mmCIF file as gemmi writes it, N, C-alpha and C atoms, coordinates in Angstrom:
data_model
loop_
_atom_site.group_PDB
_atom_site.id
_atom_site.type_symbol
_atom_site.label_atom_id
_atom_site.label_alt_id
_atom_site.label_comp_id
_atom_site.label_asym_id
_atom_site.label_entity_id
_atom_site.label_seq_id
_atom_site.pdbx_PDB_ins_code
_atom_site.Cartn_x
_atom_site.Cartn_y
_atom_site.Cartn_z
_atom_site.occupancy
_atom_site.B_iso_or_equiv
_atom_site.pdbx_formal_charge
_atom_site.auth_seq_id
_atom_site.auth_asym_id
_atom_site.pdbx_PDB_model_num
ATOM 1 N N . MET Axp A 1 ? -182.164 -273.963 104.951 1 0 ? 1 A 1
ATOM 2 C CA . MET Axp A 1 ? -183.116 -273.059 104.333 1 0 ? 1 A 1
ATOM 3 C C . MET Axp A 1 ? -183.321 -273.425 102.872 1 0 ? 1 A 1
ATOM 4 N N . ASP Axp A 2 ? -184.396 -272.922 102.33 1 0 ? 2 A 1
ATOM 5 C CA . ASP Axp A 2 ? -184.746 -273.281 100.973 1 0 ? 2 A 1
ATOM 6 C C . ASP Axp A 2 ? -184.048 -272.385 99.963 1 0 ? 2 A 1
ATOM 7 N N . ASN Axp A 3 ? -183.922 -272.869 98.745 1 0 ? 3 A 1
ATOM 8 C CA . ASN Axp A 3 ? -183.158 -272.186 97.698 1 0 ? 3 A 1
ATOM 9 C C . ASN Axp A 3 ? -183.707 -270.813 97.357 1 0 ? 3 A 1
ATOM 10 N N . ASN Axp A 4 ? -185.008 -270.605 97.545 1 0 ? 4 A 1
ATOM 11 C CA . ASN Axp A 4 ? -185.624 -269.34 97.175 1 0 ? 4 A 1
ATOM 12 C C . ASN Axp A 4 ? -185.489 -268.274 98.248 1 0 ? 4 A 1
ATOM 13 N N . CYS Axp A 5 ? -184.921 -268.625 99.364 1 0 ? 5 A 1
ATOM 14 C CA . CYS Axp A 5 ? -184.782 -267.674 100.454 1 0 ? 5 A 1
ATOM 15 C C . CYS Axp A 5 ? -184.026 -266.439 99.978 1 0 ? 5 A 1
ATOM 16 N N . CYS Axp A 6 ? -184.607 -265.306 100.234 1 0 ? 6 A 1
ATOM 17 C CA . CYS Axp A 6 ? -183.988 -264.002 99.96 1 0 ? 6 A 1
ATOM 18 C C . CYS Axp A 6 ? -183.918 -263.655 98.474 1 0 ? 6 A 1
ATOM 19 N N . LYS Axp A 7 ? -184.397 -264.471 97.579 1 0 ? 7 A 1
ATOM 20 C CA . LYS Axp A 7 ? -184.409 -264.131 96.155 1 0 ? 7 A 1
ATOM 21 C C . LYS Axp A 7 ? -185.667 -263.342 95.801 1 0 ? 7 A 1
ATOM 22 N N . LYS Axp A 8 ? -186.765 -263.67 96.446 1 0 ? 8 A 1
ATOM 23 C CA . LYS Axp A 8 ? -188.027 -262.981 96.202 1 0 ? 8 A 1
ATOM 24 C C . LYS Axp A 8 ? -188.241 -261.948 97.296 1 0 ? 8 A 1
ATOM 25 N N . LYS Axp A 9 ? -189.034 -260.949 97.002 1 0 ? 9 A 1
ATOM 26 C CA . LYS Axp A 9 ? -189.34 -259.9 97.973 1 0 ? 9 A 1
ATOM 27 C C . LYS Axp A 9 ? -190.848 -259.753 98.082 1 0 ? 9 A 1
ATOM 28 N N . THR Axp A 10 ? -191.291 -259.295 99.255 1 0 ? 10 A 1
ATOM 29 C CA . THR Axp A 10 ? -192.693 -258.978 99.457 1 0 ? 10 A 1
ATOM 30 C C . THR Axp A 10 ? -192.797 -257.509 99.809 1 0 ? 10 A 1
ATOM 31 N N . LYS Axp A 11 ? -193.532 -256.76 99.022 1 0 ? 11 A 1
ATOM 32 C CA . LYS Axp A 11 ? -193.785 -255.348 99.327 1 0 ? 11 A 1
ATOM 33 C C . LYS Axp A 11 ? -194.886 -255.279 100.369 1 0 ? 11 A 1
ATOM 34 N N . ARG Axp A 12 ? -194.572 -254.654 101.497 1 0 ? 12 A 1
ATOM 35 C CA . ARG Axp A 12 ? -195.557 -254.492 102.565 1 0 ? 12 A 1
ATOM 36 C C . ARG Axp A 12 ? -195.797 -253.008 102.792 1 0 ? 12 A 1
ATOM 37 N N . SER Axp A 13 ? -197.013 -252.683 103.154 1 0 ? 13 A 1
ATOM 38 C CA . SER Axp A 13 ? -197.334 -251.287 103.453 1 0 ? 13 A 1
ATOM 39 C C . SER Axp A 13 ? -196.636 -250.879 104.745 1 0 ? 13 A 1
ATOM 40 N N . VAL Axp A 14 ? -196.552 -249.581 104.95 1 0 ? 14 A 1
ATOM 41 C CA . VAL Axp A 14 ? -195.946 -249.063 106.174 1 0 ? 14 A 1
ATOM 42 C C . VAL Axp A 14 ? -196.713 -249.577 107.39 1 0 ? 14 A 1
ATOM 43 N N . SER Axp A 15 ? -198.041 -249.588 107.303 1 0 ? 15 A 1
ATOM 44 C CA . SER Axp A 15 ? -198.839 -250.043 108.452 1 0 ? 15 A 1
ATOM 45 C C . SER Axp A 15 ? -198.637 -251.533 108.726 1 0 ? 15 A 1
ATOM 46 N N . GLU Axp A 16 ? -198.499 -252.331 107.663 1 0 ? 16 A 1
ATOM 47 C CA . GLU Axp A 16 ? -198.265 -253.777 107.842 1 0 ? 16 A 1
ATOM 48 C C . GLU Axp A 16 ? -196.903 -254.014 108.478 1 0 ? 16 A 1
ATOM 49 N N . LYS Axp A 17 ? -195.894 -253.288 108.003 1 0 ? 17 A 1
ATOM 50 C CA . LYS Axp A 17 ? -194.557 -253.418 108.596 1 0 ? 17 A 1
ATOM 51 C C . LYS Axp A 17 ? -194.581 -253.036 110.07 1 0 ? 17 A 1
ATOM 52 N N . LYS Axp A 18 ? -195.31 -251.974 110.381 1 0 ? 18 A 1
ATOM 53 C CA . LYS Axp A 18 ? -195.395 -251.53 111.782 1 0 ? 18 A 1
ATOM 54 C C . LYS Axp A 18 ? -196.08 -252.579 112.643 1 0 ? 18 A 1
ATOM 55 N N . LEU Axp A 19 ? -197.176 -253.151 112.135 1 0 ? 19 A 1
ATOM 56 C CA . LEU Axp A 19 ? -197.897 -254.189 112.883 1 0 ? 19 A 1
ATOM 57 C C . LEU Axp A 19 ? -196.982 -255.379 113.164 1 0 ? 19 A 1
ATOM 58 N N . ILE Axp A 20 ? -196.289 -255.86 112.139 1 0 ? 20 A 1
ATOM 59 C CA . ILE Axp A 20 ? -195.414 -257.025 112.297 1 0 ? 20 A 1
ATOM 60 C C . ILE Axp A 20 ? -194.256 -256.698 113.233 1 0 ? 20 A 1
ATOM 61 N N . THR Axp A 21 ? -193.647 -255.535 113.041 1 0 ? 21 A 1
ATOM 62 C CA . THR Axp A 21 ? -192.519 -255.134 113.887 1 0 ? 21 A 1
ATOM 63 C C . THR Axp A 21 ? -192.939 -255.012 115.343 1 0 ? 21 A 1
ATOM 64 N N . ASN Axp A 22 ? -194.105 -254.424 115.584 1 0 ? 22 A 1
ATOM 65 C CA . ASN Axp A 22 ? -194.595 -254.305 116.97 1 0 ? 22 A 1
ATOM 66 C C . ASN Axp A 22 ? -194.8 -255.672 117.606 1 0 ? 22 A 1
ATOM 67 N N . ARG Axp A 23 ? -195.36 -256.591 116.841 1 0 ? 23 A 1
ATOM 68 C CA . ARG Axp A 23 ? -195.585 -257.936 117.385 1 0 ? 23 A 1
ATOM 69 C C . ARG Axp A 23 ? -194.266 -258.647 117.651 1 0 ? 23 A 1
ATOM 70 N N . LEU Axp A 24 ? -193.296 -258.472 116.745 1 0 ? 24 A 1
ATOM 71 C CA . LEU Axp A 24 ? -191.974 -259.078 116.969 1 0 ? 24 A 1
ATOM 72 C C . LEU Axp A 24 ? -191.286 -258.468 118.19 1 0 ? 24 A 1
ATOM 73 N N . ASN Axp A 25 ? -191.421 -257.17 118.354 1 0 ? 25 A 1
ATOM 74 C CA . ASN Axp A 25 ? -190.837 -256.518 119.532 1 0 ? 25 A 1
ATOM 75 C C . ASN Axp A 25 ? -191.478 -257.031 120.824 1 0 ? 25 A 1
ATOM 76 N N . ARG Axp A 26 ? -192.792 -257.256 120.773 1 0 ? 26 A 1
ATOM 77 C CA . ARG Axp A 26 ? -193.494 -257.791 121.942 1 0 ? 26 A 1
ATOM 78 C C . ARG Axp A 26 ? -192.988 -259.203 122.266 1 0 ? 26 A 1
ATOM 79 N N . ILE Axp A 27 ? -192.792 -260.012 121.224 1 0 ? 27 A 1
ATOM 80 C CA . ILE Axp A 27 ? -192.262 -261.37 121.412 1 0 ? 27 A 1
ATOM 81 C C . ILE Axp A 27 ? -190.857 -261.301 121.995 1 0 ? 27 A 1
ATOM 82 N N . GLY Axp A 28 ? -190.042 -260.376 121.48 1 0 ? 28 A 1
ATOM 83 C CA . GLY Axp A 28 ? -188.698 -260.188 122.029 1 0 ? 28 A 1
ATOM 84 C C . GLY Axp A 28 ? -188.747 -259.82 123.501 1 0 ? 28 A 1
ATOM 85 N N . GLY Axp A 29 ? -189.703 -258.984 123.87 1 0 ? 29 A 1
ATOM 86 C CA . GLY Axp A 29 ? -189.881 -258.614 125.274 1 0 ? 29 A 1
ATOM 87 C C . GLY Axp A 29 ? -190.274 -259.81 126.126 1 0 ? 29 A 1
ATOM 88 N N . GLN Axp A 30 ? -191.143 -260.651 125.582 1 0 ? 30 A 1
ATOM 89 C CA . GLN Axp A 30 ? -191.542 -261.861 126.308 1 0 ? 30 A 1
ATOM 90 C C . GLN Axp A 30 ? -190.322 -262.752 126.543 1 0 ? 30 A 1
ATOM 91 N N . ILE Axp A 31 ? -189.485 -262.901 125.537 1 0 ? 31 A 1
ATOM 92 C CA . ILE Axp A 31 ? -188.309 -263.76 125.657 1 0 ? 31 A 1
ATOM 93 C C . ILE Axp A 31 ? -187.331 -263.173 126.667 1 0 ? 31 A 1
ATOM 94 N N . SER Axp A 32 ? -187.158 -261.855 126.647 1 0 ? 32 A 1
ATOM 95 C CA . SER Axp A 32 ? -186.297 -261.209 127.641 1 0 ? 32 A 1
ATOM 96 C C . SER Axp A 32 ? -186.82 -261.449 129.052 1 0 ? 32 A 1
ATOM 97 N N . GLY Axp A 33 ? -188.132 -261.403 129.181 1 0 ? 33 A 1
ATOM 98 C CA . GLY Axp A 33 ? -188.74 -261.667 130.492 1 0 ? 33 A 1
ATOM 99 C C . GLY Axp A 33 ? -188.474 -263.091 130.954 1 0 ? 33 A 1
ATOM 100 N N . ILE Axp A 34 ? -188.517 -264.037 130.046 1 0 ? 34 A 1
ATOM 101 C CA . ILE Axp A 34 ? -188.241 -265.431 130.39 1 0 ? 34 A 1
ATOM 102 C C . ILE Axp A 34 ? -186.777 -265.583 130.804 1 0 ? 34 A 1
ATOM 103 N N . THR Axp A 35 ? -185.886 -264.899 130.099 1 0 ? 35 A 1
ATOM 104 C CA . THR Axp A 35 ? -184.465 -264.937 130.464 1 0 ? 35 A 1
ATOM 105 C C . THR Axp A 35 ? -184.279 -264.458 131.896 1 0 ? 35 A 1
ATOM 106 N N . LYS Axp A 36 ? -184.951 -263.368 132.252 1 0 ? 36 A 1
ATOM 107 C CA . LYS Axp A 36 ? -184.864 -262.844 133.621 1 0 ? 36 A 1
ATOM 108 C C . LYS Axp A 36 ? -185.453 -263.832 134.626 1 0 ? 36 A 1
ATOM 109 N N . MET Axp A 37 ? -186.523 -264.493 134.228 1 0 ? 37 A 1
ATOM 110 C CA . MET Axp A 37 ? -187.119 -265.503 135.107 1 0 ? 37 A 1
ATOM 111 C C . MET Axp A 37 ? -186.104 -266.598 135.422 1 0 ? 37 A 1
ATOM 112 N N . ILE Axp A 38 ? -185.395 -267.059 134.396 1 0 ? 38 A 1
ATOM 113 C CA . ILE Axp A 38 ? -184.387 -268.113 134.585 1 0 ? 38 A 1
ATOM 114 C C . ILE Axp A 38 ? -183.275 -267.598 135.489 1 0 ? 38 A 1
ATOM 115 N N . GLU Axp A 39 ? -182.811 -266.374 135.222 1 0 ? 39 A 1
ATOM 116 C CA . GLU Axp A 39 ? -181.747 -265.783 136.049 1 0 ? 39 A 1
ATOM 117 C C . GLU Axp A 39 ? -182.168 -265.641 137.499 1 0 ? 39 A 1
ATOM 118 N N . ASN Axp A 40 ? -183.471 -265.441 137.726 1 0 ? 40 A 1
ATOM 119 C CA . ASN Axp A 40 ? -183.998 -265.27 139.084 1 0 ? 40 A 1
ATOM 120 C C . ASN Axp A 40 ? -184.576 -266.558 139.668 1 0 ? 40 A 1
ATOM 121 N N . ASP Axp A 41 ? -184.249 -267.692 139.044 1 0 ? 41 A 1
ATOM 122 C CA . ASP Axp A 41 ? -184.676 -269.003 139.532 1 0 ? 41 A 1
ATOM 123 C C . ASP Axp A 41 ? -186.193 -269.148 139.665 1 0 ? 41 A 1
ATOM 124 N N . ALA Axp A 42 ? -186.909 -268.636 138.676 1 0 ? 42 A 1
ATOM 125 C CA . ALA Axp A 42 ? -188.366 -268.75 138.69 1 0 ? 42 A 1
ATOM 126 C C . ALA Axp A 42 ? -188.773 -270.229 138.634 1 0 ? 42 A 1
ATOM 127 N N . TYR Axp A 43 ? -189.909 -270.506 139.188 1 0 ? 43 A 1
ATOM 128 C CA . TYR Axp A 43 ? -190.467 -271.85 139.242 1 0 ? 43 A 1
ATOM 129 C C . TYR Axp A 43 ? -190.715 -272.362 137.818 1 0 ? 43 A 1
ATOM 130 N N . CYS Axp A 44 ? -190.378 -273.617 137.568 1 0 ? 44 A 1
ATOM 131 C CA . CYS Axp A 44 ? -190.484 -274.23 136.229 1 0 ? 44 A 1
ATOM 132 C C . CYS Axp A 44 ? -191.854 -274.017 135.605 1 0 ? 44 A 1
ATOM 133 N N . ASN Axp A 45 ? -192.892 -274.233 136.386 1 0 ? 45 A 1
ATOM 134 C CA . ASN Axp A 45 ? -194.249 -274.096 135.876 1 0 ? 45 A 1
ATOM 135 C C . ASN Axp A 45 ? -194.48 -272.692 135.322 1 0 ? 45 A 1
ATOM 136 N N . ASP Axp A 46 ? -194.005 -271.674 136.04 1 0 ? 46 A 1
ATOM 137 C CA . ASP Axp A 46 ? -194.176 -270.291 135.592 1 0 ? 46 A 1
ATOM 138 C C . ASP Axp A 46 ? -193.411 -270.023 134.298 1 0 ? 46 A 1
ATOM 139 N N . VAL Axp A 47 ? -192.208 -270.567 134.185 1 0 ? 47 A 1
ATOM 140 C CA . VAL Axp A 47 ? -191.409 -270.409 132.966 1 0 ? 47 A 1
ATOM 141 C C . VAL Axp A 47 ? -192.112 -271.091 131.794 1 0 ? 47 A 1
ATOM 142 N N . LEU Axp A 48 ? -192.604 -272.29 132.018 1 0 ? 48 A 1
ATOM 143 C CA . LEU Axp A 48 ? -193.287 -273.028 130.953 1 0 ? 48 A 1
ATOM 144 C C . LEU Axp A 48 ? -194.547 -272.302 130.467 1 0 ? 48 A 1
ATOM 145 N N . ILE Axp A 49 ? -195.257 -271.677 131.372 1 0 ? 49 A 1
ATOM 146 C CA . ILE Axp A 49 ? -196.443 -270.903 130.987 1 0 ? 49 A 1
ATOM 147 C C . ILE Axp A 49 ? -196.037 -269.744 130.083 1 0 ? 49 A 1
ATOM 148 N N . GLN Axp A 50 ? -194.952 -269.079 130.435 1 0 ? 50 A 1
ATOM 149 C CA . GLN Axp A 50 ? -194.478 -267.962 129.602 1 0 ? 50 A 1
ATOM 150 C C . GLN Axp A 50 ? -193.955 -268.452 128.251 1 0 ? 50 A 1
ATOM 151 N N . LEU Axp A 51 ? -193.285 -269.589 128.236 1 0 ? 51 A 1
ATOM 152 C CA . LEU Axp A 51 ? -192.825 -270.17 126.971 1 0 ? 51 A 1
ATOM 153 C C . LEU Axp A 51 ? -194.006 -270.506 126.064 1 0 ? 51 A 1
ATOM 154 N N . SER Axp A 52 ? -195.068 -271.016 126.654 1 0 ? 52 A 1
ATOM 155 C CA . SER Axp A 52 ? -196.272 -271.327 125.893 1 0 ? 52 A 1
ATOM 156 C C . SER Axp A 52 ? -196.873 -270.046 125.31 1 0 ? 52 A 1
ATOM 157 N N . ALA Axp A 53 ? -196.845 -268.967 126.076 1 0 ? 53 A 1
ATOM 158 C CA . ALA Axp A 53 ? -197.367 -267.685 125.593 1 0 ? 53 A 1
ATOM 159 C C . ALA Axp A 53 ? -196.557 -267.191 124.396 1 0 ? 53 A 1
ATOM 160 N N . VAL Axp A 54 ? -195.223 -267.349 124.455 1 0 ? 54 A 1
ATOM 161 C CA . VAL Axp A 54 ? -194.366 -266.951 123.333 1 0 ? 54 A 1
ATOM 162 C C . VAL Axp A 54 ? -194.68 -267.804 122.11 1 0 ? 54 A 1
ATOM 163 N N . GLU Axp A 55 ? -194.807 -269.094 122.313 1 0 ? 55 A 1
ATOM 164 C CA . GLU Axp A 55 ? -195.118 -269.999 121.21 1 0 ? 55 A 1
ATOM 165 C C . GLU Axp A 55 ? -196.435 -269.598 120.545 1 0 ? 55 A 1
ATOM 166 N N . ASN Axp A 56 ? -197.445 -269.272 121.356 1 0 ? 56 A 1
ATOM 167 C CA . ASN Axp A 56 ? -198.734 -268.858 120.804 1 0 ? 56 A 1
ATOM 168 C C . ASN Axp A 56 ? -198.617 -267.536 120.051 1 0 ? 56 A 1
ATOM 169 N N . SER Axp A 57 ? -197.804 -266.622 120.566 1 0 ? 57 A 1
ATOM 170 C CA . SER Axp A 57 ? -197.592 -265.339 119.889 1 0 ? 57 A 1
ATOM 171 C C . SER Axp A 57 ? -196.93 -265.542 118.532 1 0 ? 57 A 1
ATOM 172 N N . ILE Axp A 58 ? -195.952 -266.406 118.484 1 0 ? 58 A 1
ATOM 173 C CA . ILE Axp A 58 ? -195.256 -266.686 117.224 1 0 ? 58 A 1
ATOM 174 C C . ILE Axp A 58 ? -196.201 -267.366 116.239 1 0 ? 58 A 1
ATOM 175 N N . LYS Axp A 59 ? -196.985 -268.32 116.709 1 0 ? 59 A 1
ATOM 176 C CA . LYS Axp A 59 ? -197.942 -268.999 115.829 1 0 ? 59 A 1
ATOM 177 C C . LYS Axp A 59 ? -198.962 -268.011 115.272 1 0 ? 59 A 1
ATOM 178 N N . SER Axp A 60 ? -199.422 -267.106 116.111 1 0 ? 60 A 1
ATOM 179 C CA . SER Axp A 60 ? -200.398 -266.111 115.679 1 0 ? 60 A 1
ATOM 180 C C . SER Axp A 60 ? -199.804 -265.189 114.611 1 0 ? 60 A 1
ATOM 181 N N . LEU Axp A 61 ? -198.58 -264.747 114.817 1 0 ? 61 A 1
ATOM 182 C CA . LEU Axp A 61 ? -197.923 -263.893 113.833 1 0 ? 61 A 1
ATOM 183 C C . LEU Axp A 61 ? -197.667 -264.665 112.538 1 0 ? 61 A 1
ATOM 184 N N . SER Axp A 62 ? -197.245 -265.903 112.652 1 0 ? 62 A 1
ATOM 185 C CA . SER Axp A 62 ? -197.027 -266.736 111.466 1 0 ? 62 A 1
ATOM 186 C C . SER Axp A 62 ? -198.318 -266.888 110.668 1 0 ? 62 A 1
ATOM 187 N N . THR Axp A 63 ? -199.413 -267.097 111.35 1 0 ? 63 A 1
ATOM 188 C CA . THR Axp A 63 ? -200.704 -267.24 110.685 1 0 ? 63 A 1
ATOM 189 C C . THR Axp A 63 ? -201.082 -265.949 109.974 1 0 ? 63 A 1
ATOM 190 N N . HIS Axp A 64 ? -200.842 -264.826 110.631 1 0 ? 64 A 1
ATOM 191 C CA . HIS Axp A 64 ? -201.131 -263.528 110.02 1 0 ? 64 A 1
ATOM 192 C C . HIS Axp A 64 ? -200.344 -263.351 108.721 1 0 ? 64 A 1
ATOM 193 N N . ILE Axp A 65 ? -199.043 -263.657 108.762 1 0 ? 65 A 1
ATOM 194 C CA . ILE Axp A 65 ? -198.198 -263.503 107.582 1 0 ? 65 A 1
ATOM 195 C C . ILE Axp A 65 ? -198.601 -264.493 106.494 1 0 ? 65 A 1
ATOM 196 N N . LEU Axp A 66 ? -198.951 -265.711 106.877 1 0 ? 66 A 1
ATOM 197 C CA . LEU Axp A 66 ? -199.411 -266.703 105.896 1 0 ? 66 A 1
ATOM 198 C C . LEU Axp A 66 ? -200.693 -266.237 105.217 1 0 ? 66 A 1
ATOM 199 N N . GLU Axp A 67 ? -201.636 -265.725 105.983 1 0 ? 67 A 1
ATOM 200 C CA . GLU Axp A 67 ? -202.885 -265.23 105.399 1 0 ? 67 A 1
ATOM 201 C C . GLU Axp A 67 ? -202.605 -264.093 104.415 1 0 ? 67 A 1
ATOM 202 N N . SER Axp A 68 ? -201.741 -263.193 104.808 1 0 ? 68 A 1
ATOM 203 C CA . SER Axp A 68 ? -201.366 -262.091 103.928 1 0 ? 68 A 1
ATOM 204 C C . SER Axp A 68 ? -200.741 -262.623 102.643 1 0 ? 68 A 1
ATOM 205 N N . HIS Axp A 69 ? -199.883 -263.61 102.79 1 0 ? 69 A 1
ATOM 206 C CA . HIS Axp A 69 ? -199.22 -264.235 101.634 1 0 ? 69 A 1
ATOM 207 C C . HIS Axp A 69 ? -200.258 -264.85 100.689 1 0 ? 69 A 1
ATOM 208 N N . LEU Axp A 70 ? -201.235 -265.534 101.257 1 0 ? 70 A 1
ATOM 209 C CA . LEU Axp A 70 ? -202.255 -266.193 100.44 1 0 ? 70 A 1
ATOM 210 C C . LEU Axp A 70 ? -203.138 -265.195 99.69 1 0 ? 70 A 1
ATOM 211 N N . TYR Axp A 71 ? -203.367 -264.026 100.288 1 0 ? 71 A 1
ATOM 212 C CA . TYR Axp A 71 ? -204.224 -263.03 99.652 1 0 ? 71 A 1
ATOM 213 C C . TYR Axp A 71 ? -203.473 -262.089 98.718 1 0 ? 71 A 1
ATOM 214 N N . SER Axp A 72 ? -202.152 -261.976 98.864 1 0 ? 72 A 1
ATOM 215 C CA . SER Axp A 72 ? -201.434 -261.01 98.041 1 0 ? 72 A 1
ATOM 216 C C . SER Axp A 72 ? -200.396 -261.665 97.131 1 0 ? 72 A 1
ATOM 217 N N . CYS Axp A 73 ? -199.4 -262.283 97.702 1 0 ? 73 A 1
ATOM 218 C CA . CYS Axp A 73 ? -198.279 -262.821 96.918 1 0 ? 73 A 1
ATOM 219 C C . CYS Axp A 73 ? -198.702 -263.969 96.003 1 0 ? 73 A 1
ATOM 220 N N . VAL Axp A 74 ? -199.481 -264.88 96.527 1 0 ? 74 A 1
ATOM 221 C CA . VAL Axp A 74 ? -199.836 -266.082 95.757 1 0 ? 74 A 1
ATOM 222 C C . VAL Axp A 74 ? -200.665 -265.74 94.512 1 0 ? 74 A 1
ATOM 223 N N . PRO Axp A 75 ? -201.736 -264.96 94.643 1 0 ? 75 A 1
ATOM 224 C CA . PRO Axp A 75 ? -202.498 -264.646 93.424 1 0 ? 75 A 1
ATOM 225 C C . PRO Axp A 75 ? -201.649 -263.902 92.382 1 0 ? 75 A 1
ATOM 226 N N . GLU Axp A 76 ? -200.821 -262.98 92.85 1 0 ? 76 A 1
ATOM 227 C CA . GLU Axp A 76 ? -199.955 -262.238 91.929 1 0 ? 76 A 1
ATOM 228 C C . GLU Axp A 76 ? -198.992 -263.175 91.198 1 0 ? 76 A 1
ATOM 229 N N . ALA Axp A 77 ? -198.392 -264.099 91.935 1 0 ? 77 A 1
ATOM 230 C CA . ALA Axp A 77 ? -197.455 -265.046 91.322 1 0 ? 77 A 1
ATOM 231 C C . ALA Axp A 77 ? -198.161 -265.928 90.296 1 0 ? 77 A 1
ATOM 232 N N . LEU Axp A 78 ? -199.337 -266.417 90.643 1 0 ? 78 A 1
ATOM 233 C CA . LEU Axp A 78 ? -200.078 -267.281 89.717 1 0 ? 78 A 1
ATOM 234 C C . LEU Axp A 78 ? -200.499 -266.518 88.463 1 0 ? 78 A 1
ATOM 235 N N . GLU Axp A 79 ? -200.895 -265.247 88.634 1 0 ? 79 A 1
ATOM 236 C CA . GLU Axp A 79 ? -201.249 -264.427 87.481 1 0 ? 79 A 1
ATOM 237 C C . GLU Axp A 79 ? -200.054 -264.234 86.55 1 0 ? 79 A 1
ATOM 238 N N . ASN Axp A 80 ? -198.854 -264.248 87.127 1 0 ? 80 A 1
ATOM 239 C CA . ASN Axp A 80 ? -197.62 -264.091 86.349 1 0 ? 80 A 1
ATOM 240 C C . ASN Axp A 80 ? -197.067 -265.423 85.85 1 0 ? 80 A 1
ATOM 241 N N . GLY Axp A 81 ? -197.835 -266.5 86.063 1 0 ? 81 A 1
ATOM 242 C CA . GLY Axp A 81 ? -197.419 -267.804 85.569 1 0 ? 81 A 1
ATOM 243 C C . GLY Axp A 81 ? -196.354 -268.479 86.408 1 0 ? 81 A 1
ATOM 244 N N . GLU Axp A 82 ? -196.167 -268.01 87.629 1 0 ? 82 A 1
ATOM 245 C CA . GLU Axp A 82 ? -195.156 -268.586 88.522 1 0 ? 82 A 1
ATOM 246 C C . GLU Axp A 82 ? -195.785 -269.723 89.328 1 0 ? 82 A 1
ATOM 247 N N . TYR Axp A 83 ? -195.94 -270.868 88.686 1 0 ? 83 A 1
ATOM 248 C CA . TYR Axp A 83 ? -196.642 -271.984 89.306 1 0 ? 83 A 1
ATOM 249 C C . TYR Axp A 83 ? -195.811 -272.716 90.347 1 0 ? 83 A 1
ATOM 250 N N . ASP Axp A 84 ? -194.523 -272.393 90.454 1 0 ? 84 A 1
ATOM 251 C CA . ASP Axp A 84 ? -193.701 -272.958 91.521 1 0 ? 84 A 1
ATOM 252 C C . ASP Axp A 84 ? -194.187 -272.472 92.891 1 0 ? 84 A 1
ATOM 253 N N . THR Axp A 85 ? -195.013 -271.433 92.876 1 0 ? 85 A 1
ATOM 254 C CA . THR Axp A 85 ? -195.608 -270.925 94.108 1 0 ? 85 A 1
ATOM 255 C C . THR Axp A 85 ? -196.458 -271.996 94.776 1 0 ? 85 A 1
ATOM 256 N N . ILE Axp A 86 ? -197.058 -272.86 93.99 1 0 ? 86 A 1
ATOM 257 C CA . ILE Axp A 86 ? -197.863 -273.95 94.552 1 0 ? 86 A 1
ATOM 258 C C . ILE Axp A 86 ? -196.963 -274.892 95.351 1 0 ? 86 A 1
ATOM 259 N N . ASP Axp A 87 ? -195.783 -275.212 94.816 1 0 ? 87 A 1
ATOM 260 C CA . ASP Axp A 87 ? -194.832 -276.052 95.552 1 0 ? 87 A 1
ATOM 261 C C . ASP Axp A 87 ? -194.388 -275.371 96.849 1 0 ? 87 A 1
ATOM 262 N N . GLU Axp A 88 ? -194.176 -274.049 96.778 1 0 ? 88 A 1
ATOM 263 C CA . GLU Axp A 88 ? -193.805 -273.298 97.979 1 0 ? 88 A 1
ATOM 264 C C . GLU Axp A 88 ? -194.891 -273.409 99.043 1 0 ? 88 A 1
ATOM 265 N N . LEU Axp A 89 ? -196.143 -273.29 98.613 1 0 ? 89 A 1
ATOM 266 C CA . LEU Axp A 89 ? -197.269 -273.392 99.553 1 0 ? 89 A 1
ATOM 267 C C . LEU Axp A 89 ? -197.348 -274.77 100.188 1 0 ? 89 A 1
ATOM 268 N N . ILE Axp A 90 ? -197.161 -275.791 99.386 1 0 ? 90 A 1
ATOM 269 C CA . ILE Axp A 90 ? -197.182 -277.154 99.921 1 0 ? 90 A 1
ATOM 270 C C . ILE Axp A 90 ? -196.094 -277.305 100.979 1 0 ? 90 A 1
ATOM 271 N N . SER Axp A 91 ? -194.914 -276.783 100.694 1 0 ? 91 A 1
ATOM 272 C CA . SER Axp A 91 ? -193.802 -276.834 101.649 1 0 ? 91 A 1
ATOM 273 C C . SER Axp A 91 ? -194.143 -276.078 102.929 1 0 ? 91 A 1
ATOM 274 N N . LEU Axp A 92 ? -194.769 -274.919 102.784 1 0 ? 92 A 1
ATOM 275 C CA . LEU Axp A 92 ? -195.164 -274.132 103.965 1 0 ? 92 A 1
ATOM 276 C C . LEU Axp A 92 ? -196.164 -274.896 104.829 1 0 ? 92 A 1
ATOM 277 N N . PHE Axp A 93 ? -197.173 -275.483 104.185 1 0 ? 93 A 1
ATOM 278 C CA . PHE Axp A 93 ? -198.179 -276.224 104.945 1 0 ? 93 A 1
ATOM 279 C C . PHE Axp A 93 ? -197.57 -277.43 105.648 1 0 ? 93 A 1
ATOM 280 N N . LYS Axp A 94 ? -196.596 -278.062 105.02 1 0 ? 94 A 1
ATOM 281 C CA . LYS Axp A 94 ? -195.913 -279.182 105.687 1 0 ? 94 A 1
ATOM 282 C C . LYS Axp A 94 ? -195.177 -278.695 106.933 1 0 ? 94 A 1
ATOM 283 N N . ARG Axp A 95 ? -194.538 -277.534 106.831 1 0 ? 95 A 1
ATOM 284 C CA . ARG Axp A 95 ? -193.848 -276.971 108.004 1 0 ? 95 A 1
ATOM 285 C C . ARG Axp A 95 ? -194.821 -276.618 109.112 1 0 ? 95 A 1
ATOM 286 N N . PHE Axp A 96 ? -195.947 -276.042 108.747 1 0 ? 96 A 1
ATOM 287 C CA . PHE Axp A 96 ? -196.948 -275.635 109.741 1 0 ? 96 A 1
ATOM 288 C C . PHE Axp A 96 ? -197.59 -276.839 110.431 1 0 ? 96 A 1
ATOM 289 N N . ASN Axp A 97 ? -197.605 -277.98 109.762 1 0 ? 97 A 1
ATOM 290 C CA . ASN Axp A 97 ? -198.267 -279.151 110.328 1 0 ? 97 A 1
ATOM 291 C C . ASN Axp A 97 ? -197.338 -280.079 111.088 1 0 ? 97 A 1
ATOM 292 N N . LYS Axp A 98 ? -196.123 -279.648 111.357 1 0 ? 98 A 1
ATOM 293 C CA . LYS Axp A 98 ? -195.189 -280.483 112.125 1 0 ? 98 A 1
ATOM 294 C C . LYS Axp A 98 ? -195.541 -280.474 113.581 1 0 ? 98 A 1
């Protein structure tokens, strides 16, 4: 993990926290369903389809959080002269493009 992990905080509204938490809970449910599929010897193709659905759900949530970050955290940091935020963004985009 990166050195800045857990040093900075993002203030989120109650509704934003609820949206993110609901999506994470849904992803957790999908993963639990896949676990049951494996326990019940589900066909590989069916498991892979569900894994792809989880991957897409995670990517969608990641994109949502990134967009929020770009519209809220980044402008605020730049206004405060925290130009290391640009390096953080470059690092994020490199991770997203793997």
